[in-house]
VMD Tcl script that draws the C-alpha trace (Angstrom):
set ca {
  {0.01 0.12 0.24}
  {2.83 2.27 0.59}
  {4.53 1.46 -2.67}
  {1.07 1.85 -4.37}
  {0.58 5.02 -2.62}
  {4.34 6.32 -3.80}
  {3.52 4.96 -7.25}
  {0.48 7.01 -7.75}
  {2.22 9.97 -6.53}
  {4.87 9.37 -9.11}
  {2.38 9.25 -11.78}
  {0.54 12.14 -10.51}
  {3.90 14.36 -10.33}
  {4.64 12.64 -13.81}
  {1.46 13.75 -15.17}
  {2.02 17.38 -13.83}
  {5.46 17.60 -15.17}
  {4.33 16.71 -18.54}
  {1.50 19.19 -18.42}
  {3.88 21.68 -17.22}
  {6.44 20.71 -19.86}
  {3.83 20.80 -22.63}
  {2.78 24.21 -21.25}
  {6.56 25.33 -21.62}
  {6.60 23.78 -25.02}
  {3.73 25.80 -26.28}
  {5.03 29.01 -24.91}
  {8.48 28.12 -26.34}
  {7.10 27.87 -29.80}
  {4.98 31.03 -29.23}
  {8.03 32.66 -28.38}
  {9.76 31.41 -31.34}
  {6.97 32.63 -33.62}
  {7.01 36.04 -31.97}
  {10.88 36.30 -32.24}
  {10.47 35.34 -36.01}
  {7.72 37.96 -36.25}
  {10.15 40.55 -34.51}
  {13.08 39.62 -36.59}
  {10.93 40.24 -39.77}
  {9.69 43.51 -38.32}
  {13.13 44.43 -37.46}
  {14.50 43.79 -40.70}
  {11.77 45.74 -42.02}
  {12.33 48.55 -39.77}
  {15.95 48.43 -40.53}
  {15.29 48.85 -44.23}
  {12.92 51.62 -43.66}
  {15.43 53.21 -41.32}
  {18.25 52.77 -43.91}
  {15.85 54.30 -46.77}
  {14.92 57.23 -44.46}
  {18.45 57.58 -43.22}
  {19.62 58.08 -46.70}
  {17.00 60.40 -47.50}
  {17.67 62.54 -44.28}
  {21.24 62.59 -44.87}
  {20.82 63.65 -48.65}
  {18.30 66.31 -47.18}
  {20.94 67.49 -44.56}
  {23.63 67.57 -47.26}
  {21.22 70.00 -49.46}
  {20.45 71.93 -46.21}
  {23.98 72.31 -45.47}
  {24.79 73.39 -48.94}
  {22.06 75.76 -49.01}
  {23.18 77.15 -45.55}
  {26.40 77.70 -47.14}
  {25.05 79.54 -50.01}
  {22.80 81.44 -47.76}
  {25.83 82.20 -45.53}
  {27.75 83.49 -48.65}
  {24.87 85.63 -49.83}
  {24.31 86.76 -46.15}
  {27.92 87.92 -46.32}
  {27.41 89.46 -49.75}
  {24.28 91.49 -48.43}
  {26.12 92.28 -45.24}
  {29.00 93.93 -47.20}
  {26.42 95.48 -49.40}
  {24.54 96.79 -46.16}
  {27.82 98.16 -44.77}
  {28.64 99.97 -48.33}
  {24.88 101.29 -48.27}
  {25.47 102.33 -44.74}
  {28.56 104.18 -45.65}
  {27.12 105.70 -48.58}
  {23.83 106.66 -46.40}
  {26.31 108.33 -44.16}
  {28.31 110.34 -46.56}
  {24.90 111.24 -48.23}
  {23.65 112.45 -44.63}
  {26.76 114.41 -44.10}
  {26.60 116.07 -47.54}
  {22.77 116.61 -47.14}
  {23.56 118.17 -43.87}
  {26.33 120.33 -45.73}
  {24.05 121.23 -48.49}
  {21.24 121.99 -45.89}
  {23.44 124.37 -44.13}
  {24.60 126.17 -47.28}
  {20.79 126.06 -48.52}
  {20.08 127.83 -45.09}
  {22.88 130.19 -45.49}
  {21.87 131.03 -49.11}
  {18.47 131.59 -47.94}
  {19.36 133.83 -45.24}
  {21.68 135.80 -47.55}
  {18.42 135.86 -50.10}
  {16.54 136.95 -47.17}
  {18.76 139.86 -46.42}
  {19.25 140.82 -50.10}
  {15.40 141.12 -50.46}
  {15.17 142.72 -46.88}
  {12.55 140.33 -45.71}
  {12.06 139.92 -42.11}
  {13.18 136.57 -40.51}
  {10.33 134.70 -38.71}
  {10.82 131.78 -36.23}
  {8.02 130.03 -34.73}
  {8.20 128.34 -31.27}
  {5.63 125.89 -29.83}
  {5.83 125.78 -26.35}
  {4.98 122.73 -24.48}
  {1.13 121.87 -22.72}
  {0.83 123.39 -19.27}
  {-1.52 122.72 -16.57}
  {-3.68 125.73 -17.23}
  {-4.43 124.43 -20.90}
  {-6.91 121.86 -19.31}
  {-8.83 124.68 -17.40}
  {-11.75 126.46 -18.69}
  {-14.50 128.63 -17.08}
  {-16.48 128.21 -20.17}
  {-18.95 125.51 -20.10}
  {-19.79 125.75 -23.94}
  {-15.94 124.63 -24.35}
  {-16.38 121.79 -22.15}
  {-19.24 120.33 -24.25}
  {-17.05 119.86 -27.15}
  {-16.24 116.05 -28.09}
  {-12.54 117.23 -28.63}
  {-10.47 117.78 -25.54}
  {-9.46 121.33 -25.04}
  {-6.10 120.05 -24.17}
  {-5.47 118.14 -27.21}
  {-2.47 119.04 -29.17}
  {-3.37 120.32 -32.59}
  {-0.12 122.24 -33.38}
  {2.87 120.24 -34.51}
  {6.46 120.91 -35.74}
  {6.63 118.44 -38.52}
  {10.48 119.54 -39.28}
  {12.63 122.55 -38.52}
  {11.01 124.87 -40.94}
  {7.18 123.45 -41.12}
  {4.24 123.88 -38.51}
  {1.25 121.64 -39.03}
  {-2.16 122.74 -37.53}
  {-5.08 120.53 -37.26}
  {-8.06 122.72 -37.52}
  {-11.18 121.30 -36.10}
  {-14.51 123.43 -35.42}
  {-17.88 122.03 -34.41}
  {-19.91 121.48 -37.49}
  {-17.00 121.35 -39.74}
  {-14.63 118.85 -41.26}
  {-11.25 118.29 -39.83}
  {-8.39 119.77 -42.27}
  {-4.59 120.50 -41.83}
  {-3.09 124.06 -42.23}
  {0.91 124.19 -42.87}
  {3.04 127.22 -42.55}
  {6.42 127.68 -43.34}
  {9.02 129.89 -41.32}
  {12.84 130.30 -41.63}
  {13.02 128.01 -38.19}
  {10.30 125.95 -36.14}
  {11.28 125.09 -32.71}
  {9.28 122.07 -30.94}
  {8.30 121.98 -27.43}
  {11.45 119.78 -26.54}
  {13.89 122.32 -27.85}
  {15.44 124.27 -25.01}
  {16.35 127.73 -24.35}
  {19.91 127.20 -25.72}
  {18.79 126.06 -29.13}
  {16.74 128.75 -29.63}
  {19.43 131.27 -28.57}
  {21.87 129.45 -30.99}
  {19.94 130.65 -34.12}
  {19.54 134.20 -32.54}
  {23.36 134.64 -31.60}
  {24.49 135.36 -34.92}
  {22.65 138.60 -35.21}
  {24.89 139.97 -32.21}
  {27.71 139.29 -34.49}
  {26.31 141.48 -37.02}
  {25.75 143.97 -34.41}
  {29.33 144.12 -34.03}
  {29.52 144.45 -37.83}
  {27.66 147.83 -37.41}
  {24.10 146.50 -38.38}
  {21.28 147.47 -36.67}
  {19.11 144.35 -35.11}
  {15.83 143.97 -33.92}
  {14.36 140.84 -32.38}
  {10.82 140.77 -31.18}
  {8.38 137.89 -29.61}
  {4.76 137.89 -30.93}
  {1.92 135.60 -29.71}
  {-0.87 135.55 -27.67}
  {-1.15 135.71 -23.79}
  {0.36 132.60 -22.18}
  {2.13 131.45 -25.14}
  {5.66 131.85 -23.69}
  {6.85 135.25 -25.07}
  {8.33 136.55 -21.90}
  {9.83 133.09 -21.10}
  {11.37 133.03 -24.47}
  {12.92 136.48 -24.19}
  {13.61 136.41 -20.40}
  {13.67 133.01 -19.11}
  {11.60 132.36 -15.59}
  {11.33 135.36 -13.53}
  {9.36 136.97 -10.73}
  {10.05 139.94 -8.19}
  {11.47 137.31 -5.75}
  {13.36 135.61 -8.33}
  {14.79 137.90 -11.07}
  {16.51 137.19 -14.17}
  {20.04 135.76 -13.80}
  {22.90 136.02 -16.37}
  {24.73 132.93 -15.10}
  {25.43 130.55 -17.74}
  {24.53 127.67 -15.59}
  {20.90 128.49 -15.86}
  {19.62 126.46 -18.61}
  {16.38 128.38 -18.70}
  {17.65 131.76 -19.53}
  {15.88 133.84 -22.26}
  {17.42 135.62 -24.84}
  {17.87 138.85 -23.51}
  {20.18 137.52 -20.69}
  {22.03 135.22 -23.11}
  {22.53 138.18 -25.33}
  {23.86 140.26 -22.72}
  {26.57 137.47 -21.74}
  {27.35 136.92 -25.58}
  {27.80 140.71 -26.39}
  {29.93 141.21 -23.53}
  {32.15 138.25 -24.39}
  {32.51 139.30 -27.99}
  {33.53 142.48 -26.86}
  {36.06 141.14 -24.54}
  {37.64 139.18 -27.35}
  {38.57 142.36 -29.34}
  {39.37 145.20 -26.77}
  {41.06 147.31 -29.11}
  {37.72 148.73 -30.48}
  {36.78 150.62 -27.18}
  {33.34 149.44 -26.94}
  {30.95 151.61 -25.28}
  {27.50 150.15 -24.41}
  {24.36 152.03 -23.34}
  {21.06 150.45 -22.40}
  {17.63 152.10 -22.45}
  {14.48 150.48 -21.27}
  {10.99 151.77 -22.26}
  {7.37 150.65 -21.59}
  {4.42 151.19 -23.89}
  {1.27 150.82 -21.88}
  {-2.20 152.05 -22.84}
  {-0.38 153.64 -26.30}
  {1.89 155.59 -23.89}
  {5.65 155.50 -23.87}
  {7.29 155.73 -20.32}
  {10.86 155.72 -19.84}
  {11.77 153.20 -17.07}
  {15.21 154.22 -16.31}
  {14.36 157.71 -14.74}
  {12.39 159.11 -12.10}
  {9.71 161.86 -12.43}
  {9.66 164.90 -10.00}
  {7.91 163.05 -7.30}
  {10.80 160.35 -7.39}
  {8.73 157.64 -9.07}
  {10.29 155.68 -11.97}
  {8.68 155.71 -15.33}
  {8.61 159.20 -16.89}
  {6.36 159.59 -19.87}
  {7.93 160.35 -23.16}
  {7.15 161.21 -26.61}
  {8.12 159.55 -29.90}
  {9.33 161.91 -32.80}
  {10.40 161.44 -36.45}
  {13.56 163.48 -37.19}
  {14.32 165.25 -40.38}
  {16.13 162.19 -41.76}
  {12.74 160.29 -41.43}
  {14.24 158.25 -38.28}
  {11.98 157.51 -35.15}
  {13.57 159.20 -31.77}
  {12.81 159.65 -28.37}
  {14.01 162.98 -26.78}
  {15.23 163.02 -23.44}
  {15.47 159.09 -23.19}
  {17.63 157.74 -20.35}
  {20.70 155.46 -21.45}
  {22.68 153.87 -18.92}
  {26.40 153.05 -19.44}
  {27.01 149.42 -18.47}
  {30.16 147.39 -18.66}
  {29.27 143.73 -17.75}
  {26.33 141.26 -18.03}
  {25.55 141.74 -14.29}
  {25.04 145.58 -14.92}
  {22.80 145.01 -17.74}
  {20.60 142.58 -16.11}
  {20.40 144.70 -13.09}
  {18.88 147.50 -15.26}
  {16.55 144.91 -16.65}
  {15.18 143.46 -13.56}
  {14.68 146.89 -11.83}
  {12.63 147.65 -15.22}
  {10.77 144.45 -14.94}
  {9.46 145.32 -11.50}
  {7.96 148.55 -12.68}
  {6.40 146.84 -15.80}
  {2.56 146.67 -15.35}
  {1.28 142.97 -15.08}
  {-2.42 141.96 -13.97}
  {-3.82 138.40 -13.85}
  {-6.51 137.18 -16.34}
  {-8.13 133.70 -16.76}
  {-5.76 133.00 -19.36}
  {-2.63 133.89 -17.72}
  {-2.02 134.73 -13.87}
  {0.98 137.03 -14.72}
  {-0.11 138.71 -17.55}
  {2.00 141.58 -19.01}
  {-0.29 144.55 -19.88}
  {2.27 146.57 -21.84}
  {5.32 146.29 -24.58}
  {8.65 146.04 -23.31}
  {11.38 147.50 -25.56}
  {15.13 147.30 -24.14}
  {17.52 149.27 -26.58}
  {21.21 148.57 -26.66}
  {23.29 151.14 -28.11}
  {26.84 149.82 -29.18}
  {29.59 152.40 -30.00}
  {32.73 150.79 -31.06}
  {36.09 152.28 -32.58}
  {37.13 150.88 -35.81}
  {40.52 151.47 -37.96}
  {40.13 153.53 -41.17}
  {40.27 150.36 -43.04}
  {39.23 149.55 -46.75}
  {35.54 149.98 -46.09}
  {36.34 153.39 -44.78}
  {38.75 153.89 -47.87}
  {36.08 152.88 -50.23}
  {33.54 155.41 -48.46}
  {35.97 158.26 -48.96}
  {36.53 157.20 -52.43}
  {32.95 157.23 -53.07}
  {32.57 160.67 -51.58}
  {35.27 161.94 -54.03}
  {33.68 160.28 -56.75}
  {30.51 162.25 -55.99}
  {32.03 165.68 -55.94}
  {34.16 165.15 -58.86}
  {31.75 163.54 -61.04}
  {28.89 166.06 -60.96}
  {28.11 166.57 -64.66}
  {28.01 162.89 -65.97}
  {27.14 159.61 -64.74}
  {28.97 156.78 -65.87}
  {27.86 153.10 -65.24}
  {30.29 150.03 -65.70}
  {30.11 146.52 -64.84}
  {33.29 146.31 -62.49}
  {33.82 149.77 -60.92}
  {31.14 152.12 -59.02}
  {31.92 155.11 -60.93}
  {34.46 157.20 -63.14}
  {34.78 160.96 -63.58}
  {34.22 162.50 -67.00}
  {37.24 162.85 -69.73}
  {39.36 160.31 -67.88}
  {39.74 161.95 -64.49}
  {40.34 159.24 -61.89}
  {39.29 159.99 -58.23}
  {41.62 160.00 -55.50}
  {40.80 159.00 -51.91}
  {40.20 161.81 -49.59}
  {43.33 162.48 -47.68}
  {43.22 161.68 -43.80}
  {44.72 163.22 -41.09}
  {47.84 161.08 -40.06}
  {47.02 161.38 -36.40}
  {43.32 160.14 -37.12}
  {43.67 156.52 -36.60}
  {40.04 155.38 -35.62}
  {36.42 156.09 -36.34}
  {33.49 155.58 -34.32}
  {30.57 153.24 -35.28}
  {27.26 153.02 -33.77}
  {24.66 150.07 -34.10}
  {21.57 149.48 -31.82}
  {19.95 146.08 -30.65}
  {16.48 146.42 -29.97}
  {14.95 143.29 -27.79}
  {10.95 143.80 -27.75}
  {8.77 141.73 -25.55}
  {5.43 142.59 -26.94}
  {2.41 142.23 -24.92}
  {0.17 139.23 -25.81}
  {-3.13 139.62 -27.78}
  {-6.11 138.44 -26.12}
  {-9.81 137.38 -26.75}
  {-11.63 139.29 -24.31}
  {-14.34 136.44 -23.83}
  {-11.90 133.99 -22.89}
  {-9.61 136.47 -20.56}
  {-12.67 137.45 -18.63}
  {-11.05 140.98 -18.16}
  {-13.33 143.97 -17.17}
  {-12.83 147.54 -15.83}
  {-9.40 148.78 -16.18}
  {-7.80 145.70 -17.43}
  {-10.38 145.46 -20.39}
  {-8.98 149.12 -21.29}
  {-5.60 147.68 -21.30}
  {-6.62 144.86 -23.29}
  {-8.26 147.11 -25.82}
  {-5.03 149.23 -26.21}
  {-2.93 146.03 -26.68}
  {-4.93 144.70 -29.32}
  {-5.14 148.03 -31.12}
  {-1.35 148.29 -31.17}
  {-0.93 144.86 -32.53}
  {-3.26 145.40 -35.19}
  {-1.48 148.58 -35.96}
  {1.66 146.54 -36.29}
  {-0.25 144.04 -38.56}
  {-1.43 147.10 -40.42}
  {2.02 148.46 -40.93}
  {3.27 144.99 -42.36}
  {0.35 144.93 -44.48}
  {1.22 148.27 -46.16}
  {4.93 147.30 -46.36}
  {4.10 144.03 -48.18}
  {1.75 145.96 -50.64}
  {4.30 148.55 -51.18}
  {1.90 151.50 -50.38}
  {2.99 155.04 -50.77}
  {1.83 155.66 -47.04}
  {2.80 153.42 -44.19}
  {0.69 154.30 -40.96}
  {3.69 153.97 -38.55}
  {1.93 156.76 -36.43}
  {-1.14 154.92 -35.72}
  {0.49 153.65 -32.50}
  {3.48 154.57 -30.36}
  {4.52 150.99 -30.78}
  {5.09 151.09 -34.71}
  {6.21 154.77 -34.44}
  {8.99 153.46 -31.67}
  {9.91 150.46 -34.07}
  {9.67 152.34 -37.31}
  {13.49 152.07 -38.28}
  {13.25 148.18 -37.13}
  {10.24 147.35 -39.14}
  {10.41 149.45 -42.18}
  {14.35 150.33 -42.32}
  {17.18 148.80 -42.90}
  {17.90 146.82 -39.52}
  {18.01 143.09 -39.41}
  {14.66 142.17 -37.99}
  {13.84 138.59 -36.48}
  {10.10 138.18 -35.13}
  {9.70 134.91 -32.94}
  {6.25 133.81 -33.01}
  {5.18 131.90 -29.67}
  {2.12 130.03 -30.04}
  {0.13 127.53 -27.81}
  {-0.29 123.79 -29.14}
  {-3.59 122.97 -27.83}
  {-7.16 123.01 -29.20}
  {-8.34 125.52 -26.77}
  {-6.36 128.45 -28.11}
  {-6.69 127.49 -31.87}
  {-8.05 130.71 -32.86}
  {-5.20 132.88 -31.44}
  {-2.70 130.50 -32.75}
  {-3.81 130.94 -36.34}
  {-3.86 134.57 -35.88}
  {-0.03 134.70 -34.84}
  {0.95 132.34 -37.56}
  {-0.91 134.29 -40.02}
  {0.99 137.26 -38.79}
  {4.29 135.54 -39.15}
  {3.44 134.61 -42.71}
  {2.35 138.21 -43.55}
  {5.67 139.45 -41.81}
  {7.65 137.15 -44.21}
  {6.25 138.79 -47.60}
  {7.59 142.02 -46.31}
  {10.35 143.31 -48.74}
  {12.50 146.06 -47.34}
  {15.69 147.60 -48.13}
  {18.76 145.58 -47.58}
  {20.32 145.63 -44.26}
  {23.23 148.14 -44.09}
  {25.99 148.99 -41.93}
  {25.83 151.88 -39.77}
  {27.57 155.21 -41.14}
  {30.63 156.47 -39.37}
  {29.90 158.74 -36.74}
  {32.87 160.82 -35.46}
  {36.53 160.35 -35.59}
  {38.51 158.98 -32.74}
  {40.59 162.38 -32.78}
  {37.47 164.76 -32.40}
  {35.90 162.23 -29.84}
}
mol new
graphics top color blue
foreach p $ca { graphics top sphere $p radius 0.5 }
foreach p [lrange $ca 0 end-1] q [lrange $ca 1 end] { graphics top cylinder $p $q radius 0.2 }
display resetview
């Protein structure tokens, strides 16, 4: 029984073993088939990989070749770009040179034609531009503080004109120079500075600022100033205006040539309510500001009898007189400007210098001699000014050997005009309204004079206003005149801005006599 039991166990173990071996065999067969299938798939995959490898390799070769070609093209274009950049730089340099030449030729043409130089300065937007006491303006769809005046380049002003019920259109104005709101006082004076050299050369010069109230005229001419903070001639002050900078530059130029024995005299007048006041002298009660009259001399020149001229020897003395006069200038607040000047300020600098009797003076004496000798016949030639009849050759006027120098006198007028005003916008009443009326009438008289000059009328109405009568020699004479238009950029003052730009355009049309050097006055010996 024990043996039978062991036998049964052995048989059972054999059957289990056989069954396990059979299962293992089947699994081995299945694995062999899967391995065979995997080998076939691997072979196919390898063949596909080889084909793809060849394709990708050929593509890589093509890309590498294309990249090399692109690199060559890139290097070619880079070299070409460098050449174009150099050419562009050369063209720009040549353009700048030609531009300067064109400006110089234009200035020469302006001087030969006797035209008035007109520059335009656009001030930046200021906080009070967004304020308005008129509710009608607030209902506009276009914001009052929107900027509608732009400097498209250094010679062109673009104005976007927009009015309720009208289509939007643009107007452009051309001037000799246009300053954007970002351009500094130093840049503005850089274009004014050459006129001071002309002053030393013996030319009369006049610089005036024109524009509405609050457009930046006094800031351009004087810089920031108040009774507690007077105008400073310090070079460190970047906001200095034309007057303090002109004072510093004038005395700097004079210091470079002390042999000319310069003498600088200053007068300051105020035209208030069409009356002229001398701000450098006191009346009988000890108050500064004495009323003076403007007359026309026999030579047709304007003159102010008894006008006070103060001798100055440095910029500090010059600005001391200016600051004293500014404290006397009439100012009142309006809705447009809190510190509005109610008068025209005219600063006149008279420069007297000693010059040697050079070729210029020799030509003058020769001309006088020709006029005396050639009284019976006028002969015009293409090369010389004139000859005497019957072959007589004029000789220069003999000079005293001890007479070495002559005196030349020239004047520089710096004019800060009061601003034109719209009465409805400024909200003025009473005395200030009367001031506004006189200001607008004097500026209208100035426009009338320019209109008469541009139309070449026989009568020029200089005497319609004390302002035009005083500036008669500068406006219609042979002085070098620069008008600095100051305009606001915002929609709120569009009408006033267009009026100022129109005034500047009319001023450019005026053709006057060519600017001339001042005649020699007295000899150094007799002086």
